[in-house]
MARBA-3410 file (N, C-alpha, C, O; in Angstrom, 1 decimal):
181
0.8,-1.2,0.0,0.0,0.0,0.0,0.9,1.2,0.0,1.8,1.3,0.8 ~ 0.6,2.2,-0.9,1.4,3.4,-1.0,0.9,4.4,0.0,-0.3,4.6,0.3 ~ 1.9,5.1,0.6,1.6,6.2,1.6,1.6,7.5,0.8,2.3,7.6,-0.2 ~ 0.8,8.4,1.2,0.7,9.7,0.5,2.0,10.4,0.6,2.7,10.3,1.6 ~ 2.4,11.3,-0.4,3.7,12.0,-0.3,3.6,12.9,0.9,2.6,13.4,1.3
4.8,13.1,1.5,4.9,14.0,2.6,4.5,15.5,2.2,4.8,15.9,1.1 ~ 3.7,16.2,3.1,3.3,17.5,2.7,4.4,18.5,2.3,4.2,19.3,1.5 ~ 5.6,18.4,3.0,6.7,19.2,2.6,7.2,19.0,1.2,7.6,19.9,0.5 ~ 7.2,17.7,0.8,7.6,17.3,-0.5,6.6,17.9,-1.5,7.1,18.4,-2.6 ~ 5.4,17.9,-1.2,4.4,18.5,-2.1,4.6,20.0,-2.3,4.4,20.5,-3.3
4.9,20.6,-1.2,5.2,22.1,-1.2,6.4,22.4,-2.0,6.5,23.5,-2.6 ~ 7.4,21.5,-2.1,8.6,21.8,-2.8,8.5,21.4,-4.3,9.3,21.9,-5.1 ~ 7.5,20.7,-4.7,7.4,20.2,-6.1,7.3,21.4,-7.1,8.1,21.3,-8.0 ~ 6.5,22.4,-6.8,6.6,23.5,-7.8,7.9,24.2,-7.9,8.3,24.6,-9.0 ~ 8.7,24.3,-6.8,10.0,24.9,-6.9,11.0,24.0,-7.7,11.8,24.5,-8.4
10.8,22.7,-7.5,11.7,21.8,-8.3,11.4,21.9,-9.8,12.3,21.8,-10.6 ~ 10.1,22.0,-10.1,9.7,22.1,-11.5,10.2,23.4,-12.1,10.7,23.4,-13.2 ~ 10.1,24.5,-11.3,10.6,25.8,-11.8,12.1,25.8,-12.0,12.7,26.3,-12.9 ~ 12.8,25.1,-11.1,14.3,25.0,-11.2,14.7,24.3,-12.5,15.6,24.7,-13.1 ~ 14.0,23.3,-12.8,14.2,22.6,-14.1,14.0,23.5,-15.3,14.7,23.4,-16.2
12.9,24.3,-15.2,12.6,25.3,-16.3,13.7,26.3,-16.4,14.1,26.6,-17.5 ~ 14.2,26.8,-15.3,15.3,27.8,-15.3,16.6,27.1,-16.0,17.3,27.8,-16.7 ~ 16.8,25.9,-15.6,18.0,25.2,-16.2,17.8,25.0,-17.7,18.8,25.3,-18.5 ~ 16.6,24.7,-18.2,16.3,24.6,-19.6,16.5,25.9,-20.3,17.1,26.0,-21.4 ~ 16.0,27.0,-19.6,16.1,28.3,-20.2,17.5,28.8,-20.3,17.9,29.3,-21.3
18.3,28.5,-19.3,19.7,28.9,-19.3,20.5,28.1,-20.4,21.3,28.7,-21.1 ~ 20.1,26.8,-20.5,20.8,26.0,-21.6,20.4,26.6,-23.0,21.3,26.7,-23.8 ~ 19.2,26.9,-23.2,18.7,27.5,-24.5,19.4,28.8,-24.7,19.8,29.1,-25.9 ~ 19.5,29.7,-23.7,20.1,31.0,-23.9,21.6,30.8,-24.3,22.1,31.5,-25.1 ~ 22.3,29.8,-23.6,23.7,29.5,-24.0,23.7,29.0,-25.4,24.6,29.4,-26.2
22.8,28.2,-25.9,22.8,27.7,-27.2,22.6,28.8,-28.2,23.2,28.8,-29.3 ~ 21.7,29.7,-27.9,21.4,30.8,-28.8,22.6,31.7,-28.9,23.0,32.1,-30.0 ~ 23.3,31.9,-27.8,24.6,32.7,-27.8,25.6,32.1,-28.7,26.3,32.8,-29.4 ~ 25.8,30.8,-28.5,26.8,30.1,-29.3,26.4,30.1,-30.8,27.3,30.3,-31.7 ~ 25.1,29.9,-31.1,24.7,30.0,-32.5,25.0,31.4,-33.1,25.5,31.4,-34.2
24.7,32.4,-32.3,25.0,33.8,-32.8,26.5,33.9,-33.0,26.9,34.5,-34.0 ~ 27.3,33.4,-32.1,28.8,33.6,-32.2,29.3,32.8,-33.5,30.1,33.4,-34.2 ~ 28.9,31.6,-33.6,29.3,30.8,-34.8,28.9,31.5,-36.1,29.7,31.6,-37.0 ~ 27.7,32.0,-36.2,27.2,32.7,-37.4,27.6,34.1,-37.5,27.3,34.8,-38.5 ~ 28.2,34.7,-36.4,28.5,36.1,-36.4,27.2,36.9,-36.6,27.2,37.8,-37.5
26.2,36.6,-35.8,24.9,37.2,-36.0,24.6,38.2,-34.9,25.2,38.1,-33.8 ~ 23.7,39.1,-35.1,23.3,40.2,-34.2,22.5,39.5,-33.1,22.0,38.4,-33.2 ~ 22.2,40.2,-32.0,21.3,39.7,-31.0,19.9,39.6,-31.6,19.5,40.3,-32.5 ~ 19.2,38.6,-31.1,17.8,38.4,-31.6,17.0,39.6,-31.3,17.1,40.3,-30.3 ~ 16.0,39.9,-32.2,15.2,41.0,-32.0,14.4,40.9,-30.7,14.0,39.7,-30.3
14.1,42.0,-30.1,13.3,41.9,-28.8,11.9,41.4,-29.1,11.2,40.9,-28.2 ~ 11.4,41.5,-30.4,10.1,41.0,-30.8,10.1,39.6,-31.2,9.1,39.1,-31.6 ~ 11.2,38.9,-31.1,11.3,37.5,-31.5,10.4,36.6,-30.7,10.4,36.8,-29.5 ~ 9.6,35.8,-31.4,8.7,34.9,-30.7,8.9,33.5,-31.2,9.5,33.3,-32.3 ~ 8.4,32.5,-30.5,8.6,31.1,-30.9,10.0,30.7,-31.1,10.3,29.9,-32.0
10.9,31.2,-30.3,12.3,30.9,-30.4,12.6,29.4,-30.0,12.2,29.0,-28.9 ~ 13.2,28.7,-30.9,13.6,27.3,-30.6,15.0,27.1,-31.1,15.5,27.7,-32.1 ~ 15.8,26.3,-30.3,17.2,26.1,-30.6,17.5,24.7,-30.3,17.0,24.1,-29.4 ~ 18.4,24.1,-31.1,18.8,22.7,-30.9,20.3,22.6,-31.1,20.9,23.3,-32.0 ~ 21.0,21.7,-30.4,22.4,21.6,-30.5,22.8,20.1,-30.7,22.2,19.2,-30.1
23.7,19.8,-31.6,24.3,18.5,-31.7,25.8,18.7,-31.8,26.3,19.4,-32.7 ~ 26.5,18.0,-30.9,28.0,18.3,-30.9,28.7,17.0,-30.4,28.1,16.1,-29.8 ~ 30.0,17.0,-30.7,30.8,15.9,-30.2,32.2,16.6,-30.0,32.3,17.8,-30.0 ~ 33.2,15.8,-29.8,34.6,16.3,-29.5,35.2,17.1,-30.7,36.1,17.9,-30.5 ~ 34.7,16.9,-31.9,35.3,17.5,-33.1,34.5,18.5,-33.8,35.0,19.4,-34.5
33.2,18.5,-33.6,32.3,19.5,-34.3,31.1,19.8,-33.5,30.7,19.1,-32.6 ~ 30.4,20.9,-33.8,29.2,21.3,-33.2,28.3,21.9,-34.3,28.8,22.7,-35.1 ~ 27.0,21.6,-34.2,26.0,22.2,-35.1,24.9,22.7,-34.3,24.5,22.1,-33.3 ~ 24.3,23.8,-34.7,23.2,24.4,-34.0,22.1,24.9,-35.0,22.4,25.3,-36.1 ~ 20.9,24.7,-34.6,19.7,25.1,-35.4,18.9,26.0,-34.6,18.6,25.8,-33.4
18.5,27.2,-35.1,17.7,28.2,-34.4,16.6,28.6,-35.3,16.8,28.8,-36.5 ~ 15.4,28.9,-34.7,14.3,29.3,-35.5,13.6,30.4,-34.6,13.4,30.2,-33.4 ~ 13.1,31.5,-35.2,12.2,32.4,-34.5,11.4,33.2,-35.5,11.7,33.2,-36.7 ~ 10.3,33.7,-35.0,9.4,34.6,-35.8,9.5,36.0,-35.3,9.8,36.2,-34.1 ~ 9.4,37.0,-36.2,9.5,38.4,-35.8,8.9,39.2,-36.9,8.8,38.8,-38.0
8.5,40.4,-36.6,8.0,41.3,-37.7,9.0,41.5,-38.7,10.2,41.5,-38.5 ~ 8.6,41.7,-40.0,9.5,41.8,-41.1,10.6,42.9,-40.9,11.7,42.7,-41.2 ~ 10.2,44.0,-40.3,11.2,45.1,-40.0,12.2,44.7,-39.1,13.4,45.0,-39.2 ~ 11.9,43.9,-38.1,12.8,43.4,-37.1,13.8,42.4,-37.7,15.0,42.4,-37.4 ~ 13.3,41.6,-38.6,14.1,40.6,-39.3,15.1,41.3,-40.2,16.3,41.0,-40.2
14.7,42.4,-40.9,15.6,43.1,-41.7,16.7,43.8,-40.9,17.8,43.8,-41.3 ~ 16.3,44.4,-39.7,17.3,45.0,-38.9,18.3,44.0,-38.3,19.5,44.3,-38.3 ~ 17.8,42.8,-38.0,18.7,41.7,-37.5,19.7,41.4,-38.6,20.9,41.2,-38.3 ~ 19.2,41.2,-39.8,20.1,40.8,-40.9,21.1,41.9,-41.2,22.3,41.6,-41.3 ~ 20.7,43.2,-41.2,21.6,44.3,-41.4,22.7,44.4,-40.3,23.8,44.9,-40.6
22.3,44.1,-39.1,23.2,44.2,-38.0,24.1,43.0,-37.8,25.0,43.0,-36.8 ~ 24.0,42.0,-38.6,24.8,40.7,-38.4,26.1,40.8,-39.2,26.0,40.8,-40.4 ~ 27.2,40.9,-38.5,28.5,40.9,-39.2,28.8,39.7,-40.2,29.4,39.9,-41.2 ~ 28.3,38.6,-39.8,28.5,37.4,-40.6,27.8,37.4,-42.0,28.1,36.7,-42.9 ~ 26.8,38.4,-42.1,26.1,38.5,-43.4,26.6,39.7,-44.2,26.1,40.0,-45.3
27.6,40.5,-43.7,28.1,41.7,-44.4,28.6,41.3,-45.7,29.5,40.4,-45.8 ~ 28.1,41.9,-46.7,28.5,41.6,-48.1,28.0,40.3,-48.7,28.3,40.0,-49.8 ~ 27.1,39.6,-48.0,26.5,38.4,-48.5,25.2,38.7,-49.2,24.3,39.3,-48.6 ~ 25.2,38.4,-50.5,24.0,38.6,-51.3,23.0,37.4,-51.1,23.4,36.3,-51.3 ~ 21.8,37.7,-50.8,20.8,36.5,-50.6,20.4,36.0,-52.0,20.4,36.7,-53.0
20.1,34.7,-52.0,19.6,34.1,-53.1,18.1,33.9,-52.9,17.7,33.5,-51.8 ~ 17.2,34.2,-53.8,15.8,34.1,-53.7,15.4,32.7,-53.9,16.0,31.9,-54.7 ~ 14.4,32.2,-53.1,13.8,30.9,-53.3,13.1,30.8,-54.6,12.5,31.8,-55.0 ~ 13.2,29.7,-55.3,12.4,29.5,-56.5,10.9,29.3,-56.2,10.6,28.7,-55.1 ~ 10.1,29.7,-57.1,8.6,29.4,-56.9,8.4,27.9,-57.0,9.3,27.1,-57.5
7.2,27.4,-56.6,6.9,26.0,-56.8,7.0,25.6,-58.2,7.4,24.5,-58.6 ~ 6.5,26.5,-59.1,6.5,26.2,-60.6,8.0,26.0,-61.1,8.3,25.1,-61.8 ~ 8.8,27.0,-60.7,10.2,26.9,-61.1,10.9,25.7,-60.5,11.7,25.0,-61.2 ~ 10.6,25.4,-59.3,11.2,24.2,-58.6,10.8,22.9,-59.4,11.6,22.0,-59.6 ~ 9.5,22.8,-59.7,9.0,21.6,-60.4,9.7,21.5,-61.8,10.0,20.4,-62.2
9.8,22.6,-62.5,10.5,22.6,-63.8,11.9,22.2,-63.7,12.5,21.5,-64.5 ~ 12.6,22.8,-62.6,14.0,22.4,-62.4,14.2,20.9,-62.1,15.1,20.3,-62.6 ~ 13.3,20.4,-61.3,13.3,19.0,-61.0,13.1,18.1,-62.2,13.8,17.1,-62.4 ~ 12.2,18.5,-63.0,11.9,17.7,-64.3,13.1,17.8,-65.2,13.4,16.9,-65.9 ~ 13.6,19.0,-65.4,14.7,19.2,-66.3,16.0,18.6,-65.9,16.7,18.0,-66.6
16.3,18.8,-64.6,17.6,18.3,-64.1,17.6,16.8,-63.9,18.6,16.2,-64.0 ~ 16.4,16.2,-63.6,16.3,14.8,-63.3,17.5,14.4,-62.4,18.3,13.6,-62.7 ~ 17.4,15.0,-61.2,18.5,14.7,-60.3,18.7,13.2,-60.1,17.8,12.5,-59.8 ~ 20.0,12.8,-60.4,20.2,11.3,-60.4,20.2,10.7,-59.0,19.9,9.5,-58.8 ~ 20.4,11.6,-58.0,20.4,11.0,-56.6,19.5,11.9,-55.7,19.4,13.1,-55.9
18.7,11.2,-54.8,17.9,12.0,-53.9,18.9,12.7,-52.9,20.1,12.4,-52.8 ~ 18.4,13.7,-52.2,19.2,14.4,-51.2,19.7,13.4,-50.2,19.1,12.3,-49.9 ~ 20.9,13.7,-49.6,21.4,12.8,-48.6,20.5,12.7,-47.4,19.7,13.6,-47.2 ~ 20.5,11.6,-46.7,19.6,11.4,-45.5,19.9,12.5,-44.5,21.0,12.9,-44.3 ~ 18.8,13.1,-44.0,18.9,14.2,-43.1,19.1,15.5,-43.7,19.3,16.5,-43.0
19.0,15.6,-45.1,19.2,16.9,-45.7,17.9,17.4,-46.3,17.1,16.6,-46.8 ~ 17.7,18.7,-46.2,16.5,19.3,-46.8,16.9,20.1,-48.0,17.7,21.0,-47.9 ~ 16.4,19.7,-49.2,16.9,20.5,-50.4,16.1,21.7,-50.6,14.8,21.7,-50.5 ~ 16.8,22.8,-50.8,16.1,24.1,-51.1,16.4,24.5,-52.5,17.6,24.4,-53.0 ~ 15.4,25.0,-53.2,15.6,25.4,-54.6,15.8,26.9,-54.6,14.8,27.7,-54.2
16.9,27.4,-55.0,17.2,28.8,-55.0,17.5,29.3,-56.5,18.0,28.6,-57.3 ~ 17.2,30.6,-56.7,17.3,31.1,-58.1,18.7,31.5,-58.4,19.5,32.0,-57.5 ~ 19.1,31.2,-59.6,20.4,31.6,-60.1,20.2,32.5,-61.3,21.1,32.5,-62.2 ~ 19.1,33.2,-61.4,18.8,34.1,-62.5,17.7,33.4,-63.3,16.5,33.6,-63.0 ~ 18.1,32.7,-64.4,17.1,32.1,-65.2,16.7,30.7,-64.8,15.8,30.1,-65.3
17.5,30.1,-63.9,17.2,28.8,-63.5,17.3,28.6,-61.9,17.5,29.6,-61.2 ~ 17.1,27.4,-61.5,17.2,27.1,-60.1,18.3,26.1,-59.8,18.6,25.3,-60.7 ~ 18.9,26.2,-58.7,19.9,25.3,-58.2,19.5,24.8,-56.9,18.7,25.4,-56.2 ~ 20.1,23.7,-56.5,19.8,23.0,-55.2,20.8,23.4,-54.2,22.0,23.4,-54.4 ~ 20.3,23.6,-53.0,21.2,23.8,-51.8,20.6,23.0,-50.7,19.4,23.0,-50.4
21.5,22.2,-50.1,21.0,21.2,-49.0,21.4,21.8,-47.7,22.5,22.3,-47.4 ~ 20.4,21.7,-46.7,20.6,22.0,-45.3,20.5,20.7,-44.5,19.5,20.1,-44.6 ~ 21.5,20.4,-43.8,21.5,19.2,-43.0,20.6,19.4,-41.7,20.7,20.5,-41.1 ~ 19.8,18.5,-41.4,18.9,18.5,-40.3,18.8,17.2,-39.5,18.8,16.2,-40.1 ~ 18.9,17.3,-38.2,18.6,16.1,-37.5,17.1,15.8,-37.6,16.3,16.7,-37.7
16.7,14.6,-37.5,15.3,14.2,-37.6,14.4,14.7,-36.4,13.2,14.7,-36.5 ~ 15.1,15.2,-35.4,14.4,15.6,-34.2,13.8,17.0,-34.3,13.3,17.5,-33.2 ~ 13.8,17.6,-35.4,13.5,19.0,-35.5,12.2,19.3,-36.3,12.4,19.9,-37.4 ~ 11.1,18.9,-35.9,9.9,19.1,-36.7,9.6,20.6,-36.8,8.9,21.1,-37.7 ~ 10.1,21.4,-35.9,9.9,22.9,-35.9,10.8,23.6,-36.9,10.6,24.8,-37.2
11.8,22.9,-37.4,12.7,23.6,-38.3,12.3,23.2,-39.7,12.9,22.4,-40.4 ~ 11.1,23.7,-40.1,10.5,23.2,-41.4,10.9,24.1,-42.5,10.0,24.6,-43.3 ~ 12.1,24.3,-42.7,12.7,25.1,-43.7,12.3,24.6,-45.1,12.3,25.4,-46.1 ~ 12.1,23.4,-45.3,11.7,22.8,-46.6,10.3,23.3,-47.1,10.0,23.2,-48.3 ~ 9.5,23.9,-46.2,8.2,24.4,-46.5,8.3,25.9,-47.0,7.2,26.4,-47.4
9.4,26.5,-46.9,9.6,27.9,-47.3,9.3,28.1,-48.8,10.0,27.4,-49.6 ~ 8.4,28.9,-49.2,8.1,29.1,-50.6,8.5,30.5,-51.1,8.8,30.7,-52.3 ~ 8.4,31.5,-50.2,8.7,32.9,-50.6,9.8,33.3,-49.6,9.5,33.7,-48.5 ~ 11.0,33.3,-50.0,12.1,33.7,-49.0,13.4,33.8,-49.7,13.6,33.9,-50.9 ~ 14.4,33.9,-48.8,15.8,34.2,-49.2,16.7,33.2,-48.4,16.5,32.9,-47.3
17.8,32.8,-49.1,18.8,32.0,-48.5,20.1,32.8,-48.5,20.6,33.4,-49.5 ~ 20.7,32.9,-47.3,22.0,33.5,-47.1,23.0,32.4,-46.7,22.7,31.6,-45.8 ~ 24.1,32.3,-47.4,25.2,31.4,-47.0,26.2,32.2,-46.2,26.8,33.1,-46.7 ~ 26.4,31.8,-44.9,27.3,32.5,-44.0,28.7,31.9,-44.3,28.9,30.7,-44.0 ~ 29.6,32.7,-44.9,30.9,32.1,-45.2,31.7,31.6,-44.0,31.6,32.2,-42.9
32.4,30.6,-44.2,33.3,30.1,-43.1,34.3,31.1,-42.8,34.9,31.7,-43.7 ~ 34.6,31.3,-41.5,35.7,32.2,-41.1,37.0,31.3,-40.8,37.0,30.1,-41.1 ~ 38.0,32.0,-40.3,39.3,31.3,-40.1,39.2,30.2,-39.0,40.1,29.3,-38.9 ~ 38.1,30.2,-38.2,37.9,29.2,-37.2,37.0,28.1,-37.6,36.5,27.3,-36.8 ~ 36.6,28.0,-38.9,35.7,27.0,-39.5,34.3,27.2,-39.0,33.6,26.2,-38.8
33.9,28.4,-38.7,32.5,28.7,-38.3,31.8,29.2,-39.6,32.2,30.1,-40.2 ~ 30.6,28.7,-39.8,29.8,29.1,-41.0,28.4,28.5,-40.9,28.1,27.8,-40.0 ~ 27.7,28.7,-42.0,26.3,28.1,-42.0,25.4,28.7,-43.0,25.9,29.3,-44.0 ~ 24.1,28.5,-42.8,23.1,29.1,-43.7,22.0,29.7,-42.9,21.8,29.4,-41.7 ~ 21.3,30.7,-43.5,20.2,31.4,-42.9,19.2,31.5,-43.9,19.4,31.9,-45.0
17.9,31.1,-43.6,16.8,31.2,-44.5,15.8,32.1,-43.9,15.4,32.0,-42.7 ~ 15.3,33.1,-44.7,14.2,34.0,-44.2,13.0,33.6,-45.0,12.9,33.6,-46.2 ~ 11.9,33.2,-44.2,10.6,33.0,-44.8,9.9,34.3,-44.8,9.3,34.7,-43.8 ~ 9.8,34.9,-46.0,9.2,36.3,-46.1,7.7,36.2,-46.0,7.1,37.2,-45.6 ~ 7.1,35.1,-46.2,5.7,35.0,-46.2,5.2,34.9,-44.7,4.2,35.5,-44.3
5.9,34.1,-43.9,5.5,33.9,-42.5,6.4,34.6,-41.5,6.2,34.4,-40.3 ~ 7.3,35.4,-42.0,8.2,36.2,-41.1,8.9,35.3,-40.1,8.9,35.6,-38.9 ~ 9.5,34.3,-40.6,10.2,33.3,-39.8,11.7,33.2,-40.3,11.9,33.3,-41.5 ~ 12.6,33.1,-39.4,14.0,33.0,-39.7,14.6,31.7,-39.2,14.3,31.3,-38.1 ~ 15.3,31.0,-40.1,15.9,29.7,-39.7,17.4,29.8,-39.9,17.9,30.3,-40.9
18.2,29.4,-38.9,19.6,29.5,-38.9,20.2,28.1,-38.6,19.7,27.4,-37.7 ~ 21.1,27.6,-39.5,21.8,26.4,-39.3,23.3,26.7,-39.4,23.8,27.1,-40.4 ~ 24.0,26.6,-38.2,25.4,26.9,-38.2,26.2,25.7,-37.7,25.7,24.8,-37.0 ~ 27.5,25.7,-38.0,28.4,24.6,-37.5,29.8,25.1,-37.4,30.2,26.1,-38.0 ~ 30.5,24.4,-36.5,31.9,24.6,-36.3,32.5,23.2,-36.4,32.1,22.3,-35.7
33.6,23.1,-37.2,34.3,21.9,-37.3,35.8,22.0,-37.3,36.5,21.0,-37.4
END
C-alpha cells in the first residue's frame, strides 16, 4: 500500500519544476549565444517569438539550429546588424513552378542525402539546389516548406565557423543552421 507524499515534498514540487525550467532556459540561452557567435549574428530582435534552438555536438564538431518569428522590419534590422552577413547577397527561393520545372529538367540522379532538406534557389534564369542538414528531431525547423524567401550562405571564417540562414518572407520566420568543425 502506497503512503501519500509528505506535505513538505508536495510544497517543494513547484520549486523543483521551476528550477528545471530555469535550467532549460539557461541552456537554451547558452545555445542561442553560441549559435550567434558561430554565425557572427546580431542579438535576436526583442520582438522575436517562438524561439527554438537545438544543438548536436561531439569532440570534433558542433552544429546548432535556431528558429524564430518576428515582424518583417525586425528581421531586416537583424540581418543588417549581423557581421556574418556583411557583403553576403541573398539568393531568392524559386517558386513552386520553377522548382517543379528544375526537378523535371535536371532529373537529379540522386535523392538528397539522408537528413538533408533540399532548397531550390534562383540563379537568375534557373534554379539550383542547396542542401541544409537537419537532425530528424526538429519538426519545428520546417525550412523545406519555405516558398517565398531568401537563402544566405554565411561564409566560413578562419575558425571554421559558418552556415546558412533562411528567411521565410511569407511567414516572417528566420531559420539558422550553423556549424563549427
